[in-house]
PDB file with one MODEL, atoms N, CA, C and O in Angstrom:
MODEL        1
ATOM      1  N   MET A   1      57.165 -59.761 -27.324  1.00  0.00           N
ATOM      2  CA  MET A   1      56.097 -59.487 -26.382  1.00  0.00           C
ATOM      3  C   MET A   1      54.738 -59.588 -27.062  1.00  0.00           C
ATOM      4  O   MET A   1      53.768 -60.045 -26.458  1.00  0.00           O
ATOM      5  N   SER A   2      54.671 -59.166 -28.299  1.00  0.00           N
ATOM      6  CA  SER A   2      53.403 -59.199 -29.011  1.00  0.00           C
ATOM      7  C   SER A   2      52.876 -60.624 -29.148  1.00  0.00           C
ATOM      8  O   SER A   2      51.680 -60.863 -28.986  1.00  0.00           O
ATOM      9  N   SER A   3      53.777 -61.583 -29.451  1.00  0.00           N
ATOM     10  CA  SER A   3      53.313 -62.955 -29.619  1.00  0.00           C
ATOM     11  C   SER A   3      52.826 -63.535 -28.295  1.00  0.00           C
ATOM     12  O   SER A   3      51.882 -64.324 -28.291  1.00  0.00           O
ATOM     13  N   SER A   4      53.440 -63.168 -27.175  1.00  0.00           N
ATOM     14  CA  SER A   4      52.970 -63.689 -25.890  1.00  0.00           C
ATOM     15  C   SER A   4      51.624 -63.075 -25.539  1.00  0.00           C
ATOM     16  O   SER A   4      50.776 -63.749 -24.955  1.00  0.00           O
ATOM     17  N   TRP A   5      51.411 -61.810 -25.884  1.00  0.00           N
ATOM     18  CA  TRP A   5      50.109 -61.182 -25.629  1.00  0.00           C
ATOM     19  C   TRP A   5      49.033 -61.862 -26.470  1.00  0.00           C
ATOM     20  O   TRP A   5      47.929 -62.112 -25.988  1.00  0.00           O
ATOM     21  N   ASN A   6      49.359 -62.162 -27.740  1.00  0.00           N
ATOM     22  CA  ASN A   6      48.389 -62.830 -28.611  1.00  0.00           C
ATOM     23  C   ASN A   6      48.036 -64.212 -28.072  1.00  0.00           C
ATOM     24  O   ASN A   6      46.882 -64.632 -28.152  1.00  0.00           O
ATOM     25  N   GLY A   7      49.004 -64.907 -27.532  1.00  0.00           N
ATOM     26  CA  GLY A   7      48.745 -66.222 -26.950  1.00  0.00           C
ATOM     27  C   GLY A   7      47.809 -66.123 -25.764  1.00  0.00           C
ATOM     28  O   GLY A   7      46.897 -66.939 -25.631  1.00  0.00           O
ATOM     29  N   ARG A   8      48.014 -65.138 -24.895  1.00  0.00           N
ATOM     30  CA  ARG A   8      47.135 -64.951 -23.735  1.00  0.00           C
ATOM     31  C   ARG A   8      45.737 -64.543 -24.195  1.00  0.00           C
ATOM     32  O   ARG A   8      44.745 -65.024 -23.647  1.00  0.00           O
ATOM     33  N   ALA A   9      45.645 -63.671 -25.185  1.00  0.00           N
ATOM     34  CA  ALA A   9      44.339 -63.230 -25.679  1.00  0.00           C
ATOM     35  C   ALA A   9      43.574 -64.412 -26.270  1.00  0.00           C
ATOM     36  O   ALA A   9      42.368 -64.540 -26.063  1.00  0.00           O
ATOM     37  N   ARG A  10      44.265 -65.257 -26.990  1.00  0.00           N
ATOM     38  CA  ARG A  10      43.618 -66.421 -27.585  1.00  0.00           C
ATOM     39  C   ARG A  10      43.122 -67.365 -26.491  1.00  0.00           C
ATOM     40  O   ARG A  10      42.002 -67.872 -26.563  1.00  0.00           O
ATOM     41  N   ALA A  11      43.951 -67.597 -25.485  1.00  0.00           N
ATOM     42  CA  ALA A  11      43.537 -68.455 -24.372  1.00  0.00           C
ATOM     43  C   ALA A  11      42.337 -67.837 -23.664  1.00  0.00           C
ATOM     44  O   ALA A  11      41.406 -68.549 -23.289  1.00  0.00           O
ATOM     45  N   ASN A  12      42.350 -66.540 -23.481  1.00  0.00           N
ATOM     46  CA  ASN A  12      41.226 -65.884 -22.830  1.00  0.00           C
ATOM     47  C   ASN A  12      39.968 -65.994 -23.673  1.00  0.00           C
ATOM     48  O   ASN A  12      38.884 -66.215 -23.133  1.00  0.00           O
ATOM     49  N   ASP A  13      40.092 -65.845 -24.989  1.00  0.00           N
ATOM     50  CA  ASP A  13      38.941 -65.997 -25.865  1.00  0.00           C
ATOM     51  C   ASP A  13      38.377 -67.416 -25.770  1.00  0.00           C
ATOM     52  O   ASP A  13      37.163 -67.615 -25.725  1.00  0.00           O
ATOM     53  N   ASP A  14      39.279 -68.391 -25.742  1.00  0.00           N
ATOM     54  CA  ASP A  14      38.834 -69.781 -25.604  1.00  0.00           C
ATOM     55  C   ASP A  14      38.152 -69.988 -24.259  1.00  0.00           C
ATOM     56  O   ASP A  14      37.131 -70.670 -24.175  1.00  0.00           O
ATOM     57  N   ASP A  15      38.712 -69.402 -23.213  1.00  0.00           N
ATOM     58  CA  ASP A  15      38.104 -69.511 -21.884  1.00  0.00           C
ATOM     59  C   ASP A  15      36.713 -68.883 -21.871  1.00  0.00           C
ATOM     60  O   ASP A  15      35.780 -69.446 -21.298  1.00  0.00           O
ATOM     61  N   VAL A  16      36.574 -67.723 -22.500  1.00  0.00           N
ATOM     62  CA  VAL A  16      35.278 -67.044 -22.544  1.00  0.00           C
ATOM     63  C   VAL A  16      34.273 -67.900 -23.300  1.00  0.00           C
ATOM     64  O   VAL A  16      33.137 -68.057 -22.855  1.00  0.00           O
ATOM     65  N   ARG A  17      34.676 -68.452 -24.435  1.00  0.00           N
ATOM     66  CA  ARG A  17      33.765 -69.313 -25.202  1.00  0.00           C
ATOM     67  C   ARG A  17      33.324 -70.519 -24.371  1.00  0.00           C
ATOM     68  O   ARG A  17      32.153 -70.898 -24.388  1.00  0.00           O
ATOM     69  N   GLU A  18      34.257 -71.109 -23.654  1.00  0.00           N
ATOM     70  CA  GLU A  18      33.921 -72.261 -22.818  1.00  0.00           C
ATOM     71  C   GLU A  18      32.966 -71.868 -21.701  1.00  0.00           C
ATOM     72  O   GLU A  18      32.000 -72.580 -21.426  1.00  0.00           O
ATOM     73  N   LEU A  19      33.231 -70.743 -21.062  1.00  0.00           N
ATOM     74  CA  LEU A  19      32.352 -70.288 -19.976  1.00  0.00           C
ATOM     75  C   LEU A  19      30.967 -69.912 -20.493  1.00  0.00           C
ATOM     76  O   LEU A  19      29.966 -70.188 -19.832  1.00  0.00           O
ATOM     77  N   VAL A  20      30.899 -69.292 -21.656  1.00  0.00           N
ATOM     78  CA  VAL A  20      29.612 -68.939 -22.253  1.00  0.00           C
ATOM     79  C   VAL A  20      28.835 -70.217 -22.551  1.00  0.00           C
ATOM     80  O   VAL A  20      27.629 -70.276 -22.314  1.00  0.00           O
ATOM     81  N   SER A  21      29.508 -71.228 -23.060  1.00  0.00           N
ATOM     82  CA  SER A  21      28.854 -72.500 -23.346  1.00  0.00           C
ATOM     83  C   SER A  21      28.316 -73.139 -22.065  1.00  0.00           C
ATOM     84  O   SER A  21      27.200 -73.658 -22.049  1.00  0.00           O
ATOM     85  N   LYS A  22      29.105 -73.102 -20.998  1.00  0.00           N
ATOM     86  CA  LYS A  22      28.662 -73.654 -19.720  1.00  0.00           C
ATOM     87  C   LYS A  22      27.473 -72.862 -19.169  1.00  0.00           C
ATOM     88  O   LYS A  22      26.525 -73.442 -18.640  1.00  0.00           O
ATOM     89  N   LEU A  23      27.532 -71.561 -19.297  1.00  0.00           N
ATOM     90  CA  LEU A  23      26.442 -70.714 -18.830  1.00  0.00           C
ATOM     91  C   LEU A  23      25.168 -71.008 -19.611  1.00  0.00           C
ATOM     92  O   LEU A  23      24.083 -71.085 -19.036  1.00  0.00           O
ATOM     93  N   GLN A  24      25.304 -71.170 -20.904  1.00  0.00           N
ATOM     94  CA  GLN A  24      24.158 -71.464 -21.752  1.00  0.00           C
ATOM     95  C   GLN A  24      23.510 -72.788 -21.337  1.00  0.00           C
ATOM     96  O   GLN A  24      22.288 -72.925 -21.395  1.00  0.00           O
ATOM     97  N   ALA A  25      24.315 -73.749 -20.923  1.00  0.00           N
ATOM     98  CA  ALA A  25      23.792 -75.049 -20.509  1.00  0.00           C
ATOM     99  C   ALA A  25      22.987 -74.948 -19.210  1.00  0.00           C
ATOM    100  O   ALA A  25      22.167 -75.822 -18.929  1.00  0.00           O
ATOM    101  N   LEU A  26      23.208 -73.906 -18.422  1.00  0.00           N
ATOM    102  CA  LEU A  26      22.496 -73.747 -17.160  1.00  0.00           C
ATOM    103  C   LEU A  26      21.119 -73.114 -17.315  1.00  0.00           C
ATOM    104  O   LEU A  26      20.277 -73.220 -16.424  1.00  0.00           O
ATOM    105  N   LEU A  27      20.897 -72.462 -18.438  1.00  0.00           N
ATOM    106  CA  LEU A  27      19.600 -71.820 -18.653  1.00  0.00           C
ATOM    107  C   LEU A  27      18.552 -72.873 -19.009  1.00  0.00           C
ATOM    108  O   LEU A  27      18.883 -73.909 -19.586  1.00  0.00           O
ATOM    109  N   PRO A  28      17.306 -72.613 -18.670  1.00  0.00           N
ATOM    110  CA  PRO A  28      16.246 -73.577 -19.002  1.00  0.00           C
ATOM    111  C   PRO A  28      16.211 -73.877 -20.499  1.00  0.00           C
ATOM    112  O   PRO A  28      16.604 -73.051 -21.324  1.00  0.00           O
ATOM    113  N   GLU A  29      15.745 -75.045 -20.820  1.00  0.00           N
ATOM    114  CA  GLU A  29      15.728 -75.536 -22.207  1.00  0.00           C
ATOM    115  C   GLU A  29      15.073 -74.553 -23.176  1.00  0.00           C
ATOM    116  O   GLU A  29      15.597 -74.320 -24.265  1.00  0.00           O
ATOM    117  N   ALA A  30      13.954 -73.986 -22.800  1.00  0.00           N
ATOM    118  CA  ALA A  30      13.245 -73.072 -23.707  1.00  0.00           C
ATOM    119  C   ALA A  30      14.103 -71.864 -24.047  1.00  0.00           C
ATOM    120  O   ALA A  30      14.098 -71.392 -25.185  1.00  0.00           O
ATOM    121  N   ARG A  31      14.823 -71.374 -23.084  1.00  0.00           N
ATOM    122  CA  ARG A  31      15.660 -70.204 -23.350  1.00  0.00           C
ATOM    123  C   ARG A  31      16.894 -70.591 -24.154  1.00  0.00           C
ATOM    124  O   ARG A  31      17.359 -69.808 -24.982  1.00  0.00           O
ATOM    125  N   ARG A  32      17.424 -71.769 -23.929  1.00  0.00           N
ATOM    126  CA  ARG A  32      18.628 -72.184 -24.640  1.00  0.00           C
ATOM    127  C   ARG A  32      18.396 -72.257 -26.137  1.00  0.00           C
ATOM    128  O   ARG A  32      19.260 -71.874 -26.926  1.00  0.00           O
ATOM    129  N   ARG A  33      17.215 -72.755 -26.533  1.00  0.00           N
ATOM    130  CA  ARG A  33      16.948 -72.871 -27.965  1.00  0.00           C
ATOM    131  C   ARG A  33      17.016 -71.518 -28.660  1.00  0.00           C
ATOM    132  O   ARG A  33      17.584 -71.401 -29.745  1.00  0.00           O
ATOM    133  N   SER A  34      16.435 -70.496 -28.032  1.00  0.00           N
ATOM    134  CA  SER A  34      16.428 -69.171 -28.667  1.00  0.00           C
ATOM    135  C   SER A  34      17.785 -68.491 -28.570  1.00  0.00           C
ATOM    136  O   SER A  34      18.046 -67.519 -29.280  1.00  0.00           O
ATOM    137  N   LEU A  35      18.646 -68.991 -27.703  1.00  0.00           N
ATOM    138  CA  LEU A  35      19.954 -68.370 -27.528  1.00  0.00           C
ATOM    139  C   LEU A  35      21.092 -69.204 -28.120  1.00  0.00           C
ATOM    140  O   LEU A  35      22.264 -68.926 -27.865  1.00  0.00           O
ATOM    141  N   ALA A  36      20.751 -70.214 -28.901  1.00  0.00           N
ATOM    142  CA  ALA A  36      21.773 -71.122 -29.417  1.00  0.00           C
ATOM    143  C   ALA A  36      22.878 -70.372 -30.167  1.00  0.00           C
ATOM    144  O   ALA A  36      24.055 -70.713 -30.044  1.00  0.00           O
ATOM    145  N   LYS A  37      22.507 -69.371 -30.927  1.00  0.00           N
ATOM    146  CA  LYS A  37      23.493 -68.596 -31.703  1.00  0.00           C
ATOM    147  C   LYS A  37      23.625 -67.165 -31.192  1.00  0.00           C
ATOM    148  O   LYS A  37      24.129 -66.294 -31.900  1.00  0.00           O
ATOM    149  N   ALA A  38      23.177 -66.926 -29.975  1.00  0.00           N
ATOM    150  CA  ALA A  38      23.185 -65.564 -29.432  1.00  0.00           C
ATOM    151  C   ALA A  38      24.598 -65.123 -29.081  1.00  0.00           C
ATOM    152  O   ALA A  38      25.482 -65.944 -28.837  1.00  0.00           O
ATOM    153  N   SER A  39      24.787 -63.831 -29.060  1.00  0.00           N
ATOM    154  CA  SER A  39      26.084 -63.278 -28.672  1.00  0.00           C
ATOM    155  C   SER A  39      26.275 -63.475 -27.165  1.00  0.00           C
ATOM    156  O   SER A  39      25.300 -63.620 -26.428  1.00  0.00           O
ATOM    157  N   PRO A  40      27.524 -63.479 -26.713  1.00  0.00           N
ATOM    158  CA  PRO A  40      27.772 -63.587 -25.273  1.00  0.00           C
ATOM    159  C   PRO A  40      27.073 -62.484 -24.480  1.00  0.00           C
ATOM    160  O   PRO A  40      26.609 -62.725 -23.365  1.00  0.00           O
ATOM    161  N   ALA A  41      26.995 -61.285 -25.039  1.00  0.00           N
ATOM    162  CA  ALA A  41      26.338 -60.182 -24.333  1.00  0.00           C
ATOM    163  C   ALA A  41      24.855 -60.480 -24.124  1.00  0.00           C
ATOM    164  O   ALA A  41      24.320 -60.256 -23.038  1.00  0.00           O
ATOM    165  N   LYS A  42      24.193 -60.984 -25.163  1.00  0.00           N
ATOM    166  CA  LYS A  42      22.769 -61.318 -25.039  1.00  0.00           C
ATOM    167  C   LYS A  42      22.571 -62.460 -24.053  1.00  0.00           C
ATOM    168  O   LYS A  42      21.624 -62.451 -23.266  1.00  0.00           O
ATOM    169  N   LEU A  43      23.461 -63.437 -24.097  1.00  0.00           N
ATOM    170  CA  LEU A  43      23.376 -64.558 -23.174  1.00  0.00           C
ATOM    171  C   LEU A  43      23.537 -64.085 -21.729  1.00  0.00           C
ATOM    172  O   LEU A  43      22.826 -64.551 -20.838  1.00  0.00           O
ATOM    173  N   LEU A  44      24.464 -63.166 -21.498  1.00  0.00           N
ATOM    174  CA  LEU A  44      24.656 -62.630 -20.147  1.00  0.00           C
ATOM    175  C   LEU A  44      23.428 -61.851 -19.678  1.00  0.00           C
ATOM    176  O   LEU A  44      23.035 -61.950 -18.515  1.00  0.00           O
ATOM    177  N   LYS A  45      22.822 -61.079 -20.578  1.00  0.00           N
ATOM    178  CA  LYS A  45      21.602 -60.346 -20.215  1.00  0.00           C
ATOM    179  C   LYS A  45      20.489 -61.309 -19.843  1.00  0.00           C
ATOM    180  O   LYS A  45      19.803 -61.114 -18.839  1.00  0.00           O
ATOM    181  N   GLU A  46      20.306 -62.352 -20.650  1.00  0.00           N
ATOM    182  CA  GLU A  46      19.273 -63.347 -20.371  1.00  0.00           C
ATOM    183  C   GLU A  46      19.547 -64.070 -19.051  1.00  0.00           C
ATOM    184  O   GLU A  46      18.624 -64.364 -18.291  1.00  0.00           O
ATOM    185  N   THR A  47      20.816 -64.349 -18.790  1.00  0.00           N
ATOM    186  CA  THR A  47      21.184 -65.021 -17.542  1.00  0.00           C
ATOM    187  C   THR A  47      20.872 -64.137 -16.345  1.00  0.00           C
ATOM    188  O   THR A  47      20.338 -64.616 -15.345  1.00  0.00           O
ATOM    189  N   CYS A  48      21.195 -62.867 -16.436  1.00  0.00           N
ATOM    190  CA  CYS A  48      20.880 -61.930 -15.350  1.00  0.00           C
ATOM    191  C   CYS A  48      19.378 -61.857 -15.113  1.00  0.00           C
ATOM    192  O   CYS A  48      18.926 -61.828 -13.968  1.00  0.00           O
ATOM    193  N   SER A  49      18.621 -61.827 -16.174  1.00  0.00           N
ATOM    194  CA  SER A  49      17.161 -61.793 -16.064  1.00  0.00           C
ATOM    195  C   SER A  49      16.656 -63.066 -15.393  1.00  0.00           C
ATOM    196  O   SER A  49      15.773 -63.009 -14.537  1.00  0.00           O
ATOM    197  N   TYR A  50      17.204 -64.194 -15.773  1.00  0.00           N
ATOM    198  CA  TYR A  50      16.798 -65.472 -15.189  1.00  0.00           C
ATOM    199  C   TYR A  50      17.151 -65.520 -13.701  1.00  0.00           C
ATOM    200  O   TYR A  50      16.353 -65.995 -12.893  1.00  0.00           O
ATOM    201  N   ILE A  51      18.319 -65.041 -13.338  1.00  0.00           N
ATOM    202  CA  ILE A  51      18.725 -65.025 -11.927  1.00  0.00           C
ATOM    203  C   ILE A  51      17.789 -64.131 -11.121  1.00  0.00           C
ATOM    204  O   ILE A  51      17.394 -64.490 -10.012  1.00  0.00           O
ATOM    205  N   ARG A  52      17.432 -62.971 -11.665  1.00  0.00           N
ATOM    206  CA  ARG A  52      16.483 -62.091 -10.965  1.00  0.00           C
ATOM    207  C   ARG A  52      15.138 -62.789 -10.756  1.00  0.00           C
ATOM    208  O   ARG A  52      14.532 -62.671  -9.691  1.00  0.00           O
ATOM    209  N   SER A  53      14.674 -63.515 -11.775  1.00  0.00           N
ATOM    210  CA  SER A  53      13.392 -64.215 -11.625  1.00  0.00           C
ATOM    211  C   SER A  53      13.506 -65.315 -10.573  1.00  0.00           C
ATOM    212  O   SER A  53      12.564 -65.538  -9.812  1.00  0.00           O
ATOM    213  N   LEU A  54      14.638 -65.999 -10.521  1.00  0.00           N
ATOM    214  CA  LEU A  54      14.839 -67.018  -9.481  1.00  0.00           C
ATOM    215  C   LEU A  54      14.869 -66.388  -8.094  1.00  0.00           C
ATOM    216  O   LEU A  54      14.327 -66.952  -7.144  1.00  0.00           O
ATOM    217  N   GLN A  55      15.503 -65.219  -7.973  1.00  0.00           N
ATOM    218  CA  GLN A  55      15.540 -64.534  -6.677  1.00  0.00           C
ATOM    219  C   GLN A  55      14.132 -64.151  -6.229  1.00  0.00           C
ATOM    220  O   GLN A  55      13.794 -64.290  -5.053  1.00  0.00           O
ATOM    221  N   ARG A  56      13.313 -63.671  -7.160  1.00  0.00           N
ATOM    222  CA  ARG A  56      11.920 -63.340  -6.817  1.00  0.00           C
ATOM    223  C   ARG A  56      11.167 -64.588  -6.372  1.00  0.00           C
ATOM    224  O   ARG A  56      10.410 -64.556  -5.402  1.00  0.00           O
ATOM    225  N   GLU A  57      11.380 -65.674  -7.085  1.00  0.00           N
ATOM    226  CA  GLU A  57      10.701 -66.923  -6.755  1.00  0.00           C
ATOM    227  C   GLU A  57      11.120 -67.429  -5.375  1.00  0.00           C
ATOM    228  O   GLU A  57      10.282 -67.890  -4.600  1.00  0.00           O
ATOM    229  N   VAL A  58      12.402 -67.343  -5.071  1.00  0.00           N
ATOM    230  CA  VAL A  58      12.885 -67.752  -3.752  1.00  0.00           C
ATOM    231  C   VAL A  58      12.258 -66.876  -2.672  1.00  0.00           C
ATOM    232  O   VAL A  58      11.852 -67.379  -1.624  1.00  0.00           O
ATOM    233  N   GLY A  59      12.177 -65.588  -2.917  1.00  0.00           N
ATOM    234  CA  GLY A  59      11.560 -64.679  -1.949  1.00  0.00           C
ATOM    235  C   GLY A  59      10.093 -65.019  -1.725  1.00  0.00           C
ATOM    236  O   GLY A  59       9.624 -65.044  -0.587  1.00  0.00           O
ATOM    237  N   ASP A  60       9.373 -65.278  -2.804  1.00  0.00           N
ATOM    238  CA  ASP A  60       7.957 -65.644  -2.690  1.00  0.00           C
ATOM    239  C   ASP A  60       7.784 -66.945  -1.912  1.00  0.00           C
ATOM    240  O   ASP A  60       6.922 -67.047  -1.040  1.00  0.00           O
ATOM    241  N   LEU A  61       8.610 -67.934  -2.234  1.00  0.00           N
ATOM    242  CA  LEU A  61       8.518 -69.215  -1.532  1.00  0.00           C
ATOM    243  C   LEU A  61       8.900 -69.073  -0.064  1.00  0.00           C
ATOM    244  O   LEU A  61       8.309 -69.719   0.801  1.00  0.00           O
ATOM    245  N   SER A  62       9.871 -68.241   0.210  1.00  0.00           N
ATOM    246  CA  SER A  62      10.267 -67.996   1.598  1.00  0.00           C
ATOM    247  C   SER A  62       9.129 -67.353   2.377  1.00  0.00           C
ATOM    248  O   SER A  62       8.872 -67.716   3.525  1.00  0.00           O
ATOM    249  N   ASP A  63       8.451 -66.400   1.754  1.00  0.00           N
ATOM    250  CA  ASP A  63       7.294 -65.760   2.402  1.00  0.00           C
ATOM    251  C   ASP A  63       6.187 -66.772   2.680  1.00  0.00           C
ATOM    252  O   ASP A  63       5.593 -66.773   3.759  1.00  0.00           O
ATOM    253  N   LYS A  64       5.914 -67.633   1.698  1.00  0.00           N
ATOM    254  CA  LYS A  64       4.874 -68.649   1.871  1.00  0.00           C
ATOM    255  C   LYS A  64       5.241 -69.610   2.993  1.00  0.00           C
ATOM    256  O   LYS A  64       4.395 -69.984   3.805  1.00  0.00           O
ATOM    257  N   LEU A  65       6.513 -70.007   3.030  1.00  0.00           N
ATOM    258  CA  LEU A  65       6.961 -70.918   4.079  1.00  0.00           C
ATOM    259  C   LEU A  65       6.849 -70.272   5.449  1.00  0.00           C
ATOM    260  O   LEU A  65       6.433 -70.920   6.410  1.00  0.00           O
ATOM    261  N   SER A  66       7.212 -69.015   5.546  1.00  0.00           N
ATOM    262  CA  SER A  66       7.077 -68.292   6.814  1.00  0.00           C
ATOM    263  C   SER A  66       5.627 -68.243   7.268  1.00  0.00           C
ATOM    264  O   SER A  66       5.327 -68.429   8.447  1.00  0.00           O
ATOM    265  N   ASP A  67       4.728 -67.990   6.318  1.00  0.00           N
ATOM    266  CA  ASP A  67       3.301 -67.977   6.651  1.00  0.00           C
ATOM    267  C   ASP A  67       2.837 -69.343   7.146  1.00  0.00           C
ATOM    268  O   ASP A  67       2.088 -69.435   8.119  1.00  0.00           O
ATOM    269  N   LEU A  68       3.282 -70.398   6.474  1.00  0.00           N
ATOM    270  CA  LEU A  68       2.890 -71.743   6.886  1.00  0.00           C
ATOM    271  C   LEU A  68       3.392 -72.065   8.289  1.00  0.00           C
ATOM    272  O   LEU A  68       2.665 -72.624   9.111  1.00  0.00           O
ATOM    273  N   ILE A  69       4.633 -71.708   8.546  1.00  0.00           N
ATOM    274  CA  ILE A  69       5.210 -71.998   9.861  1.00  0.00           C
ATOM    275  C   ILE A  69       4.496 -71.211  10.947  1.00  0.00           C
ATOM    276  O   ILE A  69       4.227 -71.740  12.025  1.00  0.00           O
ATOM    277  N   SER A  70       4.188 -69.954  10.669  1.00  0.00           N
ATOM    278  CA  SER A  70       3.513 -69.141  11.691  1.00  0.00           C
ATOM    279  C   SER A  70       2.091 -69.642  11.959  1.00  0.00           C
ATOM    280  O   SER A  70       1.564 -69.449  13.055  1.00  0.00           O
ATOM    281  N   ASP A  71       1.470 -70.283  10.968  1.00  0.00           N
ATOM    282  CA  ASP A  71       0.126 -70.825  11.141  1.00  0.00           C
ATOM    283  C   ASP A  71       0.123 -72.163  11.880  1.00  0.00           C
ATOM    284  O   ASP A  71      -0.916 -72.592  12.383  1.00  0.00           O
ATOM    285  N   MET A  72       1.273 -72.818  11.947  1.00  0.00           N
ATOM    286  CA  MET A  72       1.336 -74.127  12.593  1.00  0.00           C
ATOM    287  C   MET A  72       1.462 -73.977  14.098  1.00  0.00           C
ATOM    288  O   MET A  72       2.058 -73.027  14.606  1.00  0.00           O
ATOM    289  N   ASP A  73       0.897 -74.919  14.777  1.00  0.00           N
ATOM    290  CA  ASP A  73       1.009 -74.980  16.232  1.00  0.00           C
ATOM    291  C   ASP A  73       2.472 -75.250  16.589  1.00  0.00           C
ATOM    292  O   ASP A  73       3.127 -76.072  15.947  1.00  0.00           O
ATOM    293  N   GLY A  74       2.969 -74.579  17.585  1.00  0.00           N
ATOM    294  CA  GLY A  74       4.358 -74.747  18.014  1.00  0.00           C
ATOM    295  C   GLY A  74       4.692 -76.157  18.436  1.00  0.00           C
ATOM    296  O   GLY A  74       5.849 -76.565  18.345  1.00  0.00           O
ATOM    297  N   GLU A  75       3.719 -76.908  18.891  1.00  0.00           N
ATOM    298  CA  GLU A  75       3.950 -78.282  19.339  1.00  0.00           C
ATOM    299  C   GLU A  75       3.734 -79.285  18.207  1.00  0.00           C
ATOM    300  O   GLU A  75       3.957 -80.483  18.384  1.00  0.00           O
ATOM    301  N   ASN A  76       3.309 -78.807  17.070  1.00  0.00           N
ATOM    302  CA  ASN A  76       3.029 -79.657  15.926  1.00  0.00           C
ATOM    303  C   ASN A  76       4.325 -80.311  15.444  1.00  0.00           C
ATOM    304  O   ASN A  76       5.341 -79.634  15.284  1.00  0.00           O
ATOM    305  N   GLY A  77       4.292 -81.621  15.214  1.00  0.00           N
ATOM    306  CA  GLY A  77       5.477 -82.344  14.747  1.00  0.00           C
ATOM    307  C   GLY A  77       5.944 -81.877  13.386  1.00  0.00           C
ATOM    308  O   GLY A  77       7.147 -81.812  13.134  1.00  0.00           O
ATOM    309  N   GLN A  78       5.008 -81.550  12.497  1.00  0.00           N
ATOM    310  CA  GLN A  78       5.381 -81.077  11.165  1.00  0.00           C
ATOM    311  C   GLN A  78       6.110 -79.747  11.237  1.00  0.00           C
ATOM    312  O   GLN A  78       7.077 -79.523  10.509  1.00  0.00           O
ATOM    313  N   ALA A  79       5.654 -78.875  12.102  1.00  0.00           N
ATOM    314  CA  ALA A  79       6.310 -77.574  12.247  1.00  0.00           C
ATOM    315  C   ALA A  79       7.745 -77.766  12.735  1.00  0.00           C
ATOM    316  O   ALA A  79       8.655 -77.075  12.276  1.00  0.00           O
ATOM    317  N   GLU A  80       7.944 -78.686  13.648  1.00  0.00           N
ATOM    318  CA  GLU A  80       9.293 -78.926  14.166  1.00  0.00           C
ATOM    319  C   GLU A  80      10.204 -79.511  13.089  1.00  0.00           C
ATOM    320  O   GLU A  80      11.388 -79.180  13.031  1.00  0.00           O
ATOM    321  N   ILE A  81       9.662 -80.371  12.244  1.00  0.00           N
ATOM    322  CA  ILE A  81      10.454 -80.929  11.138  1.00  0.00           C
ATOM    323  C   ILE A  81      10.887 -79.817  10.189  1.00  0.00           C
ATOM    324  O   ILE A  81      12.042 -79.770   9.765  1.00  0.00           O
ATOM    325  N   ILE A  82       9.974 -78.937   9.863  1.00  0.00           N
ATOM    326  CA  ILE A  82      10.295 -77.820   8.963  1.00  0.00           C
ATOM    327  C   ILE A  82      11.355 -76.928   9.594  1.00  0.00           C
ATOM    328  O   ILE A  82      12.308 -76.524   8.927  1.00  0.00           O
ATOM    329  N   ARG A  83      11.194 -76.620  10.869  1.00  0.00           N
ATOM    330  CA  ARG A  83      12.186 -75.779  11.556  1.00  0.00           C
ATOM    331  C   ARG A  83      13.565 -76.447  11.555  1.00  0.00           C
ATOM    332  O   ARG A  83      14.577 -75.778  11.344  1.00  0.00           O
ATOM    333  N   ALA A  84      13.607 -77.753  11.790  1.00  0.00           N
ATOM    334  CA  ALA A  84      14.875 -78.481  11.798  1.00  0.00           C
ATOM    335  C   ALA A  84      15.530 -78.436  10.411  1.00  0.00           C
ATOM    336  O   ALA A  84      16.742 -78.249  10.300  1.00  0.00           O
ATOM    337  N   LEU A  85      14.725 -78.608   9.361  1.00  0.00           N
ATOM    338  CA  LEU A  85      15.264 -78.530   8.005  1.00  0.00           C
ATOM    339  C   LEU A  85      15.808 -77.136   7.706  1.00  0.00           C
ATOM    340  O   LEU A  85      16.848 -76.998   7.062  1.00  0.00           O
ATOM    341  N   LEU A  86      15.115 -76.115   8.166  1.00  0.00           N
ATOM    342  CA  LEU A  86      15.590 -74.745   7.945  1.00  0.00           C
ATOM    343  C   LEU A  86      16.869 -74.472   8.713  1.00  0.00           C
ATOM    344  O   LEU A  86      17.747 -73.768   8.216  1.00  0.00           O
ATOM    345  N   ARG A  87      16.988 -75.009   9.899  1.00  0.00           N
ATOM    346  CA  ARG A  87      18.230 -74.822  10.664  1.00  0.00           C
ATOM    347  C   ARG A  87      19.404 -75.502   9.943  1.00  0.00           C
ATOM    348  O   ARG A  87      20.506 -74.957   9.905  1.00  0.00           O
ATOM    349  N   GLN A  88      19.170 -76.682   9.376  1.00  0.00           N
ATOM    350  CA  GLN A  88      20.221 -77.376   8.637  1.00  0.00           C
ATOM    351  C   GLN A  88      20.645 -76.571   7.417  1.00  0.00           C
ATOM    352  O   GLN A  88      21.832 -76.489   7.101  1.00  0.00           O
ATOM    353  N   ARG A  89      19.680 -75.984   6.741  1.00  0.00           N
ATOM    354  CA  ARG A  89      19.977 -75.205   5.543  1.00  0.00           C
ATOM    355  C   ARG A  89      20.821 -73.979   5.869  1.00  0.00           C
ATOM    356  O   ARG A  89      21.673 -73.580   5.075  1.00  0.00           O
ATOM    357  N   ASP A  90      20.586 -73.380   7.036  1.00  0.00           N
ATOM    358  CA  ASP A  90      21.288 -72.151   7.398  1.00  0.00           C
ATOM    359  C   ASP A  90      22.727 -72.412   7.860  1.00  0.00           C
ATOM    360  O   ASP A  90      23.506 -71.472   8.019  1.00  0.00           O
ATOM    361  N   ARG A  91      23.068 -73.638   8.066  1.00  0.00           N
ATOM    362  CA  ARG A  91      24.452 -73.941   8.514  1.00  0.00           C
ATOM    363  C   ARG A  91      25.439 -73.755   7.438  1.00  0.00           C
ATOM    364  O   ARG A  91      26.633 -73.966   7.651  1.00  0.00           O
TER     365      ARG A  91
ENDMDL
END
């Protein structure tokens, strides 16, 4: 039983290393350089921080878009195009 557990642990370690490498590749270039030799824990913290910043950015952009749409005339062709794109995104 011990040897089968060791085999699973090794596979899991390999899986974690592979996933950490993939995660590192998703971070912006500037952050990747400083995290090239970082521990998985530090990489996960940086990733969480990056995701939070992206969520804030999406919220800000959503607010700006809402303001733009509310300022547009309802009969305006551009406003209708934006509304159509937003409806497609929500599907």
